[in-house]
C-alpha positions as a Markdown table, in Angstrom:
| # | Residue | x | y | z |
|---|---|---|---|---|
| 1 | Unk | 17.3 | 37.5 | 12.1 |
| 2 | Unk | 20.4 | 36.3 | 13.8 |
| 3 | Unk | 20.5 | 33.1 | 15.9 |
| 4 | Unk | 20.5 | 35.0 | 19.2 |
| 5 | Unk | 17.5 | 37.1 | 18.0 |
| 6 | Unk | 15.7 | 33.9 | 17.0 |
| 7 | Unk | 16.4 | 32.2 | 20.4 |
| 8 | Unk | 15.2 | 35.2 | 22.2 |
| 9 | Unk | 11.8 | 34.7 | 20.6 |
| 10 | Unk | 11.6 | 31.3 | 22.0 |
| 11 | Unk | 10.6 | 31.9 | 25.6 |
| 12 | Unk | 8.1 | 29.3 | 26.5 |
| 13 | Unk | 7.4 | 25.5 | 26.0 |
| 14 | Unk | 4.5 | 26.7 | 23.7 |
| 15 | Unk | 6.9 | 28.4 | 21.5 |
| 16 | Unk | 9.2 | 25.4 | 21.2 |
| 17 | Unk | 6.2 | 23.2 | 20.5 |
| 18 | Unk | 4.9 | 25.5 | 17.8 |
| 19 | Unk | 8.3 | 25.7 | 16.0 |
| 20 | Unk | 8.5 | 22.0 | 16.2 |
| 21 | Unk | 5.0 | 21.6 | 14.8 |
| 22 | Unk | 6.0 | 24.0 | 11.9 |
| 23 | Unk | 9.1 | 22.1 | 11.2 |
| 24 | Unk | 7.2 | 18.8 | 11.0 |
| 25 | Unk | 4.7 | 20.5 | 8.6 |
| 26 | Unk | 7.4 | 21.8 | 6.3 |
| 27 | Unk | 8.9 | 18.4 | 6.3 |
| 28 | Unk | 5.6 | 16.8 | 5.3 |
| 29 | Unk | 5.0 | 19.4 | 2.7 |
| 30 | Unk | 8.5 | 18.7 | 1.2 |
| 31 | Unk | 8.0 | 15.0 | 1.2 |
| 32 | Unk | 4.7 | 15.4 | -0.6 |
| 33 | Unk | 6.6 | 16.8 | -3.6 |
| 34 | Unk | 8.1 | 13.3 | -4.2 |
| 35 | Unk | 4.9 | 11.5 | -3.9 |
| 36 | Unk | 3.2 | 10.4 | -7.1 |
| 37 | Unk | -0.2 | 9.0 | -5.9 |
| 38 | Unk | -2.9 | 11.0 | -4.4 |
| 39 | Unk | -4.0 | 9.1 | -1.4 |
| 40 | Unk | -0.5 | 9.6 | 0.4 |
| 41 | Unk | -0.4 | 13.1 | -0.9 |
| 42 | Unk | -3.6 | 14.0 | 0.7 |
| 43 | Unk | -2.5 | 12.4 | 4.0 |
| 44 | Unk | 0.7 | 14.4 | 3.9 |
| 45 | Unk | -1.3 | 17.5 | 3.3 |
| 46 | Unk | -3.5 | 16.6 | 6.3 |
| 47 | Unk | -0.4 | 16.4 | 8.5 |
| 48 | Unk | 1.0 | 19.6 | 7.1 |
| 49 | Unk | -2.3 | 21.3 | 7.8 |
| 50 | Unk | -2.4 | 20.1 | 11.4 |
| 51 | Unk | 1.3 | 21.1 | 12.0 |
| 52 | Unk | 0.6 | 24.7 | 10.7 |
| 53 | Unk | -2.6 | 25.0 | 12.6 |
| 54 | Unk | -0.8 | 24.3 | 15.9 |
| 55 | Unk | 2.0 | 26.7 | 14.9 |
| 56 | Unk | -0.7 | 29.4 | 13.9 |
| 57 | Unk | -2.5 | 28.9 | 17.2 |
| 58 | Unk | 0.6 | 29.0 | 19.5 |
| 59 | Unk | 2.9 | 31.4 | 17.9 |
| 60 | Unk | 0.2 | 33.1 | 17.0 |
| 61 | Unk | -0.5 | 33.6 | 13.3 |
| 62 | Unk | -4.1 | 34.4 | 12.4 |
| 63 | Unk | -3.6 | 34.1 | 8.7 |
| 64 | Unk | -1.9 | 30.7 | 8.8 |
| 65 | Unk | -4.4 | 29.5 | 11.4 |
| 66 | Unk | -7.5 | 30.4 | 9.1 |
| 67 | Unk | -5.8 | 29.2 | 5.9 |
| 68 | Unk | -4.9 | 25.7 | 7.2 |
| 69 | Unk | -8.0 | 25.6 | 9.2 |
| 70 | Unk | -10.0 | 25.8 | 5.9 |
| 71 | Unk | -7.7 | 23.4 | 4.1 |
| 72 | Unk | -7.7 | 20.6 | 6.8 |
| 73 | Unk | -11.3 | 19.5 | 6.3 |
| 74 | Unk | -11.1 | 19.7 | 2.6 |
| 75 | Unk | -7.9 | 17.4 | 2.5 |
| 76 | Unk | -9.3 | 15.1 | 5.1 |
| 77 | Unk | -12.5 | 14.5 | 3.3 |
| 78 | Unk | -10.8 | 13.9 | -0.1 |
| 79 | Unk | -8.3 | 11.4 | 1.5 |
| 80 | Unk | -11.2 | 9.5 | 3.2 |
| 81 | Unk | -13.2 | 9.7 | -0.1 |
| 82 | Unk | -10.5 | 8.0 | -2.0 |
| 83 | Unk | -9.8 | 5.4 | 0.7 |
| 84 | Unk | -13.5 | 4.4 | 0.8 |
| 85 | Unk | -13.7 | 4.2 | -3.0 |
| 86 | Unk | -10.5 | 1.9 | -3.0 |
| 87 | Unk | -12.1 | -0.3 | -0.3 |
| 88 | Unk | -15.5 | -0.5 | -2.3 |
| 89 | Unk | -13.6 | -1.4 | -5.5 |
| 90 | Unk | -11.5 | -4.0 | -3.7 |
| 91 | Unk | -14.5 | -5.6 | -2.1 |
| 92 | Unk | -16.4 | -5.7 | -5.5 |
| 93 | Unk | -13.4 | -7.3 | -7.3 |
| 94 | Unk | -13.0 | -9.9 | -4.4 |
| 95 | Unk | -16.7 | -10.7 | -4.5 |
| 96 | Unk | -16.9 | -10.8 | -8.4 |
| 97 | Unk | -19.5 | -8.0 | -8.2 |
| 98 | Unk | -19.9 | -6.7 | -11.8 |
| 99 | Unk | -22.7 | -4.3 | -11.1 |
| 100 | Unk | -20.6 | -1.1 | -10.6 |
| 101 | Unk | -22.8 | 0.0 | -7.7 |
| 102 | Unk | -19.9 | 1.4 | -5.9 |
| 103 | Unk | -19.4 | 4.0 | -8.6 |
| 104 | Unk | -22.7 | 5.6 | -8.0 |
| 105 | Unk | -21.4 | 8.5 | -5.9 |
| 106 | Unk | -19.2 | 9.6 | -8.9 |
| 107 | Unk | -21.9 | 9.3 | -11.5 |
| 108 | Unk | -24.5 | 11.7 | -12.7 |
| 109 | Unk | -28.1 | 10.7 | -12.9 |
| 110 | Unk | -30.6 | 11.4 | -15.8 |
| 111 | Unk | -34.2 | 10.1 | -16.5 |
| 112 | Unk | -35.4 | 8.7 | -19.8 |
| 113 | Unk | -38.8 | 7.7 | -21.1 |
| 114 | Unk | -39.8 | 4.3 | -22.4 |
| 115 | Unk | -38.7 | 4.1 | -26.0 |
| 116 | Unk | -35.7 | 6.6 | -25.6 |
| 117 | Unk | -32.5 | 5.4 | -27.1 |
| 118 | Unk | -29.5 | 6.0 | -24.8 |
| 119 | Unk | -26.9 | 5.2 | -27.6 |
| 120 | Unk | -26.9 | 3.6 | -31.0 |
| 121 | Unk | -24.5 | 1.0 | -32.6 |
| 122 | Unk | -21.5 | 2.9 | -33.9 |
| 123 | Unk | -21.8 | 5.9 | -31.7 |
| 124 | Unk | -18.7 | 7.2 | -29.9 |
| 125 | Unk | -18.6 | 5.9 | -26.3 |
| 126 | Unk | -17.9 | 8.9 | -24.1 |
| 127 | Unk | -19.5 | 7.4 | -21.0 |
| 128 | Unk | -20.4 | 4.1 | -19.3 |
| 129 | Unk | -23.5 | 3.6 | -17.4 |
| 130 | Unk | -25.4 | 2.1 | -14.4 |
| 131 | Unk | -29.0 | 1.4 | -14.7 |
| 132 | Unk | -30.6 | 2.5 | -11.2 |
| 133 | Unk | -34.2 | 2.1 | -12.2 |
| 134 | Unk | -36.2 | 0.6 | -15.1 |
| 135 | Unk | -35.4 | -1.8 | -17.8 |
| 136 | Unk | -33.3 | -1.4 | -20.9 |
| 137 | Unk | -32.8 | -3.5 | -24.2 |
| 138 | Unk | -29.7 | -4.2 | -26.0 |
| 139 | Unk | -31.6 | -4.2 | -29.5 |
| 140 | Unk | -29.3 | -6.2 | -31.8 |
| 141 | Unk | -29.0 | -9.2 | -29.5 |
| 142 | Unk | -32.4 | -8.7 | -27.7 |
| 143 | Unk | -30.8 | -8.7 | -24.2 |
| 144 | Unk | -32.9 | -7.2 | -21.4 |
| 145 | Unk | -30.9 | -5.3 | -18.7 |
| 146 | Unk | -32.3 | -5.1 | -15.2 |
| 147 | Unk | -31.9 | -2.4 | -12.7 |
| 148 | Unk | -28.6 | -2.7 | -10.8 |
| 149 | Unk | -26.6 | -3.3 | -13.8 |
| 150 | Unk | -23.5 | -1.6 | -15.3 |
| 151 | Unk | -23.2 | -1.4 | -19.0 |
| 152 | Unk | -21.4 | 0.3 | -21.9 |
| 153 | Unk | -18.1 | -0.1 | -20.3 |
| 154 | Unk | -16.7 | -2.4 | -23.1 |
| 155 | Unk | -16.9 | 0.3 | -25.8 |
| 156 | Unk | -15.7 | 2.9 | -23.3 |
| 157 | Unk | -12.4 | 1.1 | -23.0 |
| 158 | Unk | -12.3 | -0.2 | -26.5 |
| 159 | Unk | -9.5 | 1.3 | -28.9 |
| 160 | Unk | -12.1 | 2.7 | -31.4 |
| 161 | Unk | -14.5 | 3.6 | -28.7 |
| 162 | Unk | -17.5 | 2.8 | -30.9 |
| 163 | Unk | -20.7 | 1.2 | -29.6 |
| 164 | Unk | -21.3 | -2.4 | -30.8 |
| 165 | Unk | -24.9 | -2.4 | -29.8 |
| 166 | Unk | -28.0 | 0.0 | -29.4 |
| 167 | Unk | -29.4 | 0.6 | -26.0 |
| 168 | Unk | -33.1 | 1.4 | -25.8 |
| 169 | Unk | -35.3 | 1.9 | -22.7 |
| 170 | Unk | -38.2 | -0.4 | -22.6 |
| 171 | Unk | -39.6 | 1.3 | -19.4 |
| 172 | Unk | -38.9 | 4.7 | -17.9 |
| 173 | Unk | -35.4 | 4.5 | -16.6 |
| 174 | Unk | -32.9 | 6.4 | -14.3 |
| 175 | Unk | -29.4 | 6.0 | -15.6 |
| 176 | Unk | -26.2 | 7.0 | -14.0 |
| 177 | Unk | -23.3 | 7.8 | -16.2 |
| 178 | Unk | -19.5 | 8.5 | -15.7 |
| 179 | Unk | -17.5 | 10.4 | -18.2 |
| 180 | Unk | -13.9 | 9.9 | -19.3 |
| 181 | Unk | -12.8 | 12.9 | -17.5 |
| 182 | Unk | -14.2 | 11.9 | -14.2 |
| 183 | Unk | -12.8 | 8.4 | -14.6 |
| 184 | Unk | -9.3 | 9.7 | -15.4 |
| 185 | Unk | -9.5 | 11.9 | -12.2 |
| 186 | Unk | -10.4 | 8.9 | -10.2 |
| 187 | Unk | -7.6 | 6.9 | -11.7 |
| 188 | Unk | -4.9 | 9.5 | -11.2 |
| 189 | Unk | -6.0 | 10.0 | -7.6 |
| 190 | Unk | -5.5 | 6.2 | -7.0 |
| 191 | Unk | -4.0 | 4.1 | -9.8 |
| 192 | Unk | -5.0 | 0.9 | -7.9 |
| 193 | Unk | -8.6 | 1.9 | -8.7 |
| 194 | Unk | -7.9 | 1.7 | -12.4 |
| 195 | Unk | -6.3 | -1.7 | -12.2 |
| 196 | Unk | -9.3 | -3.0 | -10.2 |
| 197 | Unk | -11.7 | -1.5 | -12.8 |
| 198 | Unk | -9.7 | -3.5 | -15.5 |
| 199 | Unk | -10.2 | -6.7 | -13.5 |
| 200 | Unk | -14.0 | -6.1 | -13.2 |
| 201 | Unk | -14.3 | -5.3 | -17.0 |
| 202 | Unk | -12.3 | -8.5 | -17.8 |
| 203 | Unk | -14.6 | -10.4 | -15.4 |
| 204 | Unk | -17.6 | -8.9 | -17.4 |
| 205 | Unk | -16.0 | -10.0 | -20.7 |
| 206 | Unk | -15.4 | -13.6 | -19.4 |
| 207 | Unk | -18.9 | -13.8 | -18.1 |
| 208 | Unk | -20.3 | -12.5 | -21.6 |
| 209 | Unk | -18.0 | -15.2 | -23.2 |
| 210 | Unk | -19.4 | -18.0 | -21.2 |
| 211 | Unk | -23.0 | -16.9 | -21.7 |
| 212 | Unk | -22.4 | -16.8 | -25.4 |
| 213 | Unk | -20.8 | -20.3 | -25.3 |
| 214 | Unk | -23.9 | -21.6 | -23.4 |
| 215 | Unk | -26.2 | -20.1 | -26.0 |
| 216 | Unk | -24.3 | -21.7 | -28.9 |
| 217 | Unk | -24.2 | -25.0 | -27.1 |
| 218 | Unk | -27.9 | -24.9 | -26.5 |
| 219 | Unk | -28.5 | -24.2 | -30.2 |
| 220 | Unk | -26.1 | -26.7 | -31.5 |
| 221 | Unk | -28.0 | -29.8 | -33.1 |
| 222 | Unk | -27.9 | -33.0 | -30.9 |
């Protein structure tokens, strides 16, 4: 199409606005190819969808309108989901909340009977967990875990990924779990999530160390 033929198609302000919207959308899509993290990528995709929807409605182009009308809520929902996750993790890190309750929307639920063993010492750690209901015991040290506690994360991040303790249900339990694949997806969608998780795990290790020091201090002879 020559320049004169192209200009002939631009007859109304709506035509101008639709072409402007399409140009902005193309620019956002091109920009997204240089973005490395998922949150800005999703927002750029949302902007591109809006631009192409405007173009498809005013030009008109039914195929483009339907395609980007379907993609817009998906990209918007995923962007908001990742923003909310980042805020929950940030708030937990600032408050020193080691429970992991903010991970619940990304975890799978399973029920166990009293006496069931979730994992044994020496097992490979493919998941870490959140105890939603019931009570669980770390057998080798006799520690009881109450509902609302994240556990199993130390071995999950350990180099050998081996369990150092056995976890057994002392009551009927509801346990939520997240696997390595899901965790990696969350990390790649938002690397800040991964760093904040590391802070929380480090906080758990420090809390365990302080608890051990108190136990040793209590057992030491006067």
